[in-house]
FIGU-107678 format. One record per residue (C-alpha): residue in three letters; residue number from 1; x, y, z; chain. Coordinates in steps of 0.001 Angstrom, whole numbers. Layout:
N
{"ala",NUM,{X,Y,Z},"A"}
...
//
This chain:
330
{"met",1,{27952,-28749,-29707},"A"}
{"thr",2,{30256,-31666,-30664},"A"}
{"phe",3,{31636,-32032,-34191},"A"}
{"phe",4,{29873,-35370,-34782},"A"}
{"arg",5,{26562,-33924,-33666},"A"}
{"phe",6,{27178,-31036,-36024},"A"}
{"leu",7,{27729,-33499,-38902},"A"}
{"arg",8,{24199,-34836,-38415},"A"}
{"tyr",9,{22809,-31373,-39151},"A"}
{"glu",10,{25113,-31064,-42198},"A"}
{"lys",11,{24336,-34461,-43736},"A"}
{"ser",12,{22524,-32748,-46627},"A"}
{"tyr",13,{25818,-31156,-47722},"A"}
{"ile",14,{27593,-34521,-47459},"A"}
{"cys",15,{24886,-36286,-49476},"A"}
{"val",16,{25007,-33653,-52226},"A"}
{"tyr",17,{28809,-33975,-52337},"A"}
{"leu",18,{28697,-37781,-52628},"A"}
{"ile",19,{25969,-37748,-55279},"A"}
{"gly",20,{27778,-35112,-57307},"A"}
{"phe",21,{31121,-36897,-57137},"A"}
{"met",22,{29607,-40247,-58077},"A"}
{"leu",23,{27804,-38708,-61074},"A"}
{"met",24,{31052,-37134,-62238},"A"}
{"ala",25,{32957,-40444,-61793},"A"}
{"thr",26,{30240,-42334,-63703},"A"}
{"val",27,{30499,-39945,-66632},"A"}
{"phe",28,{34281,-40424,-66802},"A"}
{"phe",29,{33938,-44201,-66403},"A"}
{"leu",30,{31469,-44501,-69287},"A"}
{"asp",31,{33393,-42245,-71637},"A"}
{"val",32,{35448,-44579,-73889},"A"}
{"asn",33,{37749,-41724,-74934},"A"}
{"ile",34,{39056,-41314,-71372},"A"}
{"asn",35,{41560,-43758,-69865},"A"}
{"phe",36,{39870,-44387,-66492},"A"}
{"thr",37,{42054,-45734,-63651},"A"}
{"trp",38,{41104,-46426,-60057},"A"}
{"gly",39,{44170,-44627,-58795},"A"}
{"thr",40,{43082,-41396,-60432},"A"}
{"phe",41,{39570,-41928,-59114},"A"}
{"leu",42,{40764,-42362,-55512},"A"}
{"tyr",43,{43115,-39387,-55820},"A"}
{"ala",44,{40303,-37123,-57029},"A"}
{"phe",45,{37997,-38465,-54315},"A"}
{"ala",46,{40609,-37712,-51633},"A"}
{"leu",47,{41092,-34143,-52880},"A"}
{"cys",48,{37329,-33445,-52960},"A"}
{"thr",49,{36923,-35021,-49504},"A"}
{"ile",50,{39627,-32741,-48065},"A"}
{"val",51,{37825,-29712,-49540},"A"}
{"leu",52,{34511,-30912,-48035},"A"}
{"ile",53,{36082,-31508,-44608},"A"}
{"gly",54,{37637,-28033,-44694},"A"}
{"phe",55,{34233,-26538,-45558},"A"}
{"leu",56,{32512,-28446,-42731},"A"}
{"val",57,{35180,-27448,-40198},"A"}
{"phe",58,{34755,-23824,-41228},"A"}
{"arg",59,{30955,-23999,-40775},"A"}
{"tyr",60,{31384,-25798,-37464},"A"}
{"gln",61,{33615,-22997,-36147},"A"}
{"gln",62,{31085,-20420,-37323},"A"}
{"asn",63,{28262,-22130,-35439},"A"}
{"val",64,{30351,-22558,-32280},"A"}
{"arg",65,{31230,-18855,-32410},"A"}
{"ala",66,{27540,-17967,-32888},"A"}
{"ile",67,{26563,-19956,-29798},"A"}
{"his",68,{29301,-18342,-27715},"A"}
{"asn",69,{28296,-14847,-28836},"A"}
{"ile",70,{24520,-15356,-28670},"A"}
{"asp",71,{24150,-13011,-25633},"A"}
{"his",72,{26169,-10169,-27191},"A"}
{"glu",73,{24565,-7426,-29259},"A"}
{"ala",74,{27540,-6917,-31585},"A"}
{"phe",75,{29305,-9810,-33275},"A"}
{"asp",76,{30738,-10510,-36716},"A"}
{"arg",77,{28328,-11581,-39414},"A"}
{"leu",78,{28134,-15346,-39309},"A"}
{"ser",79,{26093,-17838,-41268},"A"}
{"leu",80,{22553,-17085,-42382},"A"}
{"glu",81,{21215,-19627,-39892},"A"}
{"ala",82,{23128,-17978,-37053},"A"}
{"glu",83,{21817,-14531,-37978},"A"}
{"gln",84,{18247,-15803,-38145},"A"}
{"met",85,{18672,-17524,-34793},"A"}
{"gln",86,{20017,-14303,-33282},"A"}
{"gln",87,{17061,-12324,-34629},"A"}
{"leu",88,{14649,-14898,-33248},"A"}
{"met",89,{16344,-14809,-29842},"A"}
{"asp",90,{16223,-10987,-29827},"A"}
{"glu",91,{12496,-10999,-30612},"A"}
{"met",92,{11811,-13581,-27910},"A"}
{"arg",93,{13833,-11557,-25403},"A"}
{"lys",94,{11955,-8340,-26271},"A"}
{"glu",95,{8581,-10094,-26054},"A"}
{"his",96,{9545,-11560,-22676},"A"}
{"ile",97,{10538,-8103,-21406},"A"}
{"arg",98,{7253,-6625,-22651},"A"}
{"glu",99,{5235,-9342,-20919},"A"}
{"met",100,{7210,-8914,-17686},"A"}
{"asn",101,{6670,-5146,-17778},"A"}
{"ala",102,{2940,-5673,-18330},"A"}
{"val",103,{2737,-8068,-15372},"A"}
{"gln",104,{4697,-5676,-13139},"A"}
{"glu",105,{2489,-2759,-14204},"A"}
{"lys",106,{-624,-4797,-13430},"A"}
{"gln",107,{757,-5756,-10017},"A"}
{"lys",108,{1596,-2127,-9259},"A"}
{"glu",109,{-1879,-1089,-10372},"A"}
{"his",110,{-3475,-3615,-8003},"A"}
{"tyr",111,{-1182,-2558,-5166},"A"}
{"asp",112,{-1926,1154,-5662},"A"}
{"phe",113,{-5655,504,-5719},"A"}
{"ile",114,{-5614,-1634,-2584},"A"}
{"val",115,{-3558,972,-692},"A"}
{"ser",116,{-5865,3756,-1863},"A"}
{"trp",117,{-8944,1686,-1047},"A"}
{"phe",118,{-7746,1008,2526},"A"}
{"his",119,{-7124,4713,3073},"A"}
{"glu",120,{-10559,5705,1746},"A"}
{"ile",121,{-12490,3028,3638},"A"}
{"lys",122,{-11000,4241,6917},"A"}
{"thr",123,{-12720,7637,6602},"A"}
{"pro",124,{-16365,6457,6725},"A"}
{"ile",125,{-15475,3887,9388},"A"}
{"ala",126,{-13968,6646,11538},"A"}
{"val",127,{-17123,8711,11008},"A"}
{"leu",128,{-19255,5761,12082},"A"}
{"his",129,{-17260,5521,15302},"A"}
{"leu",130,{-17870,9240,15848},"A"}
{"ile",131,{-21591,8836,15202},"A"}
{"gln",132,{-21664,6032,17742},"A"}
{"gln",133,{-20363,8426,20394},"A"}
{"thr",134,{-22556,11422,19534},"A"}
{"asp",135,{-26128,12277,18637},"A"}
{"ile",136,{-25777,12630,14859},"A"}
{"asp",137,{-28843,12167,12698},"A"}
{"ala",138,{-29591,9016,10771},"A"}
{"asn",139,{-28925,10706,7410},"A"}
{"ser",140,{-25247,11093,8231},"A"}
{"leu",141,{-25089,7444,9277},"A"}
{"arg",142,{-26769,6347,6051},"A"}
{"glu",143,{-24435,8462,3891},"A"}
{"glu",144,{-21346,6906,5439},"A"}
{"ile",145,{-22767,3410,5027},"A"}
{"glu",146,{-23468,4180,1353},"A"}
{"lys",147,{-19863,5313,931},"A"}
{"ile",148,{-18620,2045,2379},"A"}
{"glu",149,{-20967,75,114},"A"}
{"asn",150,{-19728,2002,-2931},"A"}
{"tyr",151,{-16071,1426,-2028},"A"}
{"val",152,{-16733,-2270,-1495},"A"}
{"asp",153,{-18509,-2477,-4878},"A"}
{"gln",154,{-15561,-771,-6564},"A"}
{"ala",155,{-13111,-3220,-5007},"A"}
{"leu",156,{-15304,-6179,-6003},"A"}
{"tyr",157,{-15724,-5107,-9614},"A"}
{"tyr",158,{-12068,-4125,-9897},"A"}
{"ala",159,{-11088,-7615,-8736},"A"}
{"lys",160,{-13401,-9103,-11395},"A"}
{"leu",161,{-12063,-6906,-14193},"A"}
{"asp",162,{-9451,-9418,-15381},"A"}
{"ser",163,{-11883,-12367,-15234},"A"}
{"phe",164,{-14683,-10466,-16959},"A"}
{"asn",165,{-15062,-13099,-19701},"A"}
{"gln",166,{-16131,-15672,-17112},"A"}
{"asp",167,{-18858,-13564,-15518},"A"}
{"tyr",168,{-21088,-11823,-18004},"A"}
{"ser",169,{-24207,-12560,-19991},"A"}
{"ile",170,{-25267,-10340,-22891},"A"}
{"gly",171,{-28975,-9897,-23417},"A"}
{"ser",172,{-31692,-7335,-23934},"A"}
{"cys",173,{-31642,-4875,-21002},"A"}
{"asp",174,{-34334,-2386,-20027},"A"}
{"met",175,{-32178,733,-19780},"A"}
{"ile",176,{-34831,2847,-18090},"A"}
{"gly",177,{-35559,108,-15562},"A"}
{"ile",178,{-31872,-51,-14638},"A"}
{"val",179,{-31766,3756,-14294},"A"}
{"lys",180,{-34828,3796,-12042},"A"}
{"asp",181,{-33393,1039,-9835},"A"}
{"thr",182,{-30160,2993,-9477},"A"}
{"val",183,{-31990,6221,-8664},"A"}
{"arg",184,{-34083,4361,-6111},"A"}
{"asp",185,{-30872,3184,-4395},"A"}
{"his",186,{-29859,6845,-3993},"A"}
{"ser",187,{-33337,8169,-3201},"A"}
{"lys",188,{-32502,9276,341},"A"}
{"thr",189,{-29457,11189,-895},"A"}
{"phe",190,{-31601,12935,-3490},"A"}
{"ile",191,{-34065,13870,-763},"A"}
{"ser",192,{-31483,15018,1782},"A"}
{"lys",193,{-29647,17185,-771},"A"}
{"lys",194,{-32945,18285,-2362},"A"}
{"val",195,{-31595,17396,-5765},"A"}
{"arg",196,{-34220,17292,-8500},"A"}
{"ile",197,{-34093,14247,-10788},"A"}
{"leu",198,{-35677,14169,-14243},"A"}
{"leu",199,{-36122,10728,-15812},"A"}
{"pro",200,{-36935,9791,-19429},"A"}
{"ser",201,{-40503,8835,-20209},"A"}
{"glu",202,{-39793,6580,-23192},"A"}
{"ser",203,{-38377,3105,-22733},"A"}
{"met",204,{-35152,1965,-24368},"A"}
{"ser",205,{-33634,-1505,-24579},"A"}
{"val",206,{-29952,-2180,-25244},"A"}
{"gln",207,{-27796,-5265,-25672},"A"}
{"ser",208,{-25633,-5544,-22564},"A"}
{"asp",209,{-25177,-7293,-19216},"A"}
{"ser",210,{-27685,-5902,-16713},"A"}
{"lys",211,{-25492,-6403,-13627},"A"}
{"trp",212,{-22386,-4742,-15068},"A"}
{"leu",213,{-24448,-2027,-16747},"A"}
{"lys",214,{-26135,-1112,-13474},"A"}
{"phe",215,{-22729,-750,-11837},"A"}
{"ile",216,{-21629,1586,-14662},"A"}
{"val",217,{-24751,3729,-14334},"A"}
{"asn",218,{-24340,3760,-10554},"A"}
{"gln",219,{-20783,5099,-10819},"A"}
{"leu",220,{-21868,7915,-13131},"A"}
{"leu",221,{-24879,8811,-11000},"A"}
{"thr",222,{-22802,8688,-7806},"A"}
{"asn",223,{-20319,11058,-9412},"A"}
{"ser",224,{-23096,13475,-10421},"A"}
{"leu",225,{-24643,13404,-6951},"A"}
{"lys",226,{-21274,13965,-5281},"A"}
{"tyr",227,{-20487,17113,-7236},"A"}
{"thr",228,{-23987,18575,-7486},"A"}
{"asp",229,{-24766,21156,-4807},"A"}
{"asn",230,{-27904,21102,-2675},"A"}
{"ser",231,{-31083,21971,-4602},"A"}
{"gly",232,{-29339,21087,-7833},"A"}
{"glu",233,{-30686,19126,-10766},"A"}
{"ile",234,{-29765,15906,-12559},"A"}
{"leu",235,{-31281,15135,-15930},"A"}
{"ile",236,{-31265,11589,-17307},"A"}
{"gly",237,{-32329,11150,-20906},"A"}
{"thr",238,{-32010,8876,-23923},"A"}
{"asn",239,{-31247,9413,-27575},"A"}
{"glu",240,{-30978,7219,-30645},"A"}
{"thr",241,{-29150,7808,-33918},"A"}
{"pro",242,{-28609,5543,-36939},"A"}
{"gln",243,{-25220,4579,-35433},"A"}
{"glu",244,{-26030,4117,-31746},"A"}
{"lys",245,{-28258,4431,-28719},"A"}
{"gln",246,{-27297,6817,-25919},"A"}
{"leu",247,{-27968,7196,-22219},"A"}
{"ile",248,{-27327,10778,-21078},"A"}
{"ile",249,{-26682,11819,-17464},"A"}
{"arg",250,{-26354,15592,-17047},"A"}
{"asp",251,{-26018,17603,-13834},"A"}
{"asn",252,{-25720,21326,-13093},"A"}
{"gly",253,{-22897,20809,-10603},"A"}
{"ile",254,{-19460,22338,-10284},"A"}
{"gly",255,{-18164,21041,-13613},"A"}
{"ile",256,{-14711,19911,-14743},"A"}
{"thr",257,{-11896,22104,-16013},"A"}
{"pro",258,{-10812,21695,-19676},"A"}
{"gln",259,{-7326,20677,-18490},"A"}
{"glu",260,{-8661,17784,-16399},"A"}
{"leu",261,{-11458,16611,-18703},"A"}
{"pro",262,{-9282,14355,-20937},"A"}
{"arg",263,{-7935,12519,-17856},"A"}
{"ile",264,{-11074,11816,-15836},"A"}
{"phe",265,{-11217,8171,-17008},"A"}
{"asn",266,{-7578,7507,-16076},"A"}
{"arg",267,{-6967,5082,-13238},"A"}
{"gly",268,{-6548,6873,-9900},"A"}
{"phe",269,{-7149,10364,-11298},"A"}
{"thr",270,{-9036,12609,-8858},"A"}
{"gly",271,{-8205,16117,-10048},"A"}
{"glu",272,{-8681,19354,-8192},"A"}
{"thr",273,{-12404,18684,-7813},"A"}
{"gly",274,{-11850,15355,-6063},"A"}
{"arg",275,{-9269,16858,-3727},"A"}
{"thr",276,{-11339,19951,-2896},"A"}
{"tyr",277,{-14841,18568,-2432},"A"}
{"ser",278,{-14284,15056,-1145},"A"}
{"lys",279,{-11662,12385,-981},"A"}
{"ser",280,{-11851,10008,-3896},"A"}
{"thr",281,{-10077,6867,-5051},"A"}
{"gly",282,{-10263,8005,-8664},"A"}
{"met",283,{-11490,4526,-9600},"A"}
{"gly",284,{-15220,4988,-10225},"A"}
{"leu",285,{-15031,6557,-13687},"A"}
{"tyr",286,{-12038,4388,-14601},"A"}
{"leu",287,{-13978,1203,-13808},"A"}
{"ala",288,{-17071,2515,-15601},"A"}
{"gln",289,{-15100,3143,-18789},"A"}
{"gln",290,{-13162,-145,-18617},"A"}
{"leu",291,{-16313,-2200,-18091},"A"}
{"ser",292,{-18122,-270,-20829},"A"}
{"asn",293,{-15365,-1092,-23307},"A"}
{"lys",294,{-15489,-4770,-22378},"A"}
{"leu",295,{-19237,-4748,-23042},"A"}
{"gly",296,{-18762,-3020,-26410},"A"}
{"his",297,{-19908,404,-25164},"A"}
{"tyr",298,{-17984,3561,-24343},"A"}
{"ile",299,{-18464,6723,-22281},"A"}
{"thr",300,{-17811,10324,-23262},"A"}
{"cys",301,{-17980,13442,-21129},"A"}
{"thr",302,{-18427,17153,-21766},"A"}
{"ser",303,{-18366,19797,-19071},"A"}
{"glu",304,{-18148,23488,-18272},"A"}
{"val",305,{-16895,24787,-14941},"A"}
{"ser",306,{-19688,26064,-12621},"A"}
{"ser",307,{-22278,25110,-15230},"A"}
{"tyr",308,{-22746,21418,-16038},"A"}
{"thr",309,{-21232,17971,-16556},"A"}
{"glu",310,{-22710,15539,-19072},"A"}
{"phe",311,{-21857,11855,-19350},"A"}
{"ile",312,{-23055,9814,-22329},"A"}
{"ile",313,{-22972,6032,-22464},"A"}
{"his",314,{-22820,5050,-26136},"A"}
{"phe",315,{-24303,1744,-27238},"A"}
{"pro",316,{-22944,1425,-30796},"A"}
{"lys",317,{-24574,-481,-33582},"A"}
{"asp",318,{-22463,-2576,-35959},"A"}
{"asp",319,{-21667,298,-38317},"A"}
{"asp",320,{-20386,2630,-35594},"A"}
{"pro",321,{-16832,3809,-36528},"A"}
{"phe",322,{-15657,4114,-32895},"A"}
{"leu",323,{-16550,474,-32182},"A"}
{"phe",324,{-14890,-579,-35447},"A"}
{"met",325,{-11651,1188,-34481},"A"}
{"asn",326,{-11721,-441,-31039},"A"}
{"lys",327,{-12124,-3886,-32610},"A"}
{"glu",328,{-9226,-3164,-34962},"A"}
{"lys",329,{-6975,-2261,-32002},"A"}
{"gln",330,{-7873,-5478,-30195},"A"}
//
């Protein structure tokens, strides 16, 4: 910063000085009791001008020092403007770091999912190659194809997660119709595992996006089927309270331990169950919860080991406190 450029920013001080001096000189000039001379006037003007120049030089040095020390955390207290500028720069730097960390975390999340997805998709493909070489029944072939389809759906919906706002349409959805369609997609698995399915008799409509909602229900039902033993039972029901509507999916499978239950909706979490019974990407429940939140719903889960697991999709009404808290956070 040059001194003359600095003077342009300080012209308010110069104007105040000139106005003040001229007012003072006018008062002395008009006072008949004072012997006014131009020599005294010029002398006083020179003295005040020297004081002003000294003040401006001092402020100029302060600002130059502030610019030189702008990247250092500790520096002497300068002018109020310099301190405010430093605070603003610090806030901008912190915000930039936060945004960079968020971008890096998102990139790492995508990378981890893609790597996990490639590993998981190789397993059913390898099984298909084995089936091609041996006489394995059609049920095994169908199960592996369904696994591939599910993994592909997960990858597709995960890729769309960030652009959700561009691909959804809220309307009245027939919840029971969506459930029946999803069950029909898994009908052969129900038959082969001899799993009994109980469906609700009463209809229920909710405000949601039918395509995304079917994917959510499919992830929950797939999870129940995966961890329900042969000849087990899955109960699907509905409930309505003054605050919300609910879709309930309950199985009598292996259950979830109390230690793992709070983490089942975390990205990539598989737990001991996922490692013991079947390989899992840990993305199904994560995607179901994320998409539910974007639609204004949410999922809760209760479970008891070797007894049951119950998922509930909550469709809040306007006065629901959970939805209100979520809106406040956003």
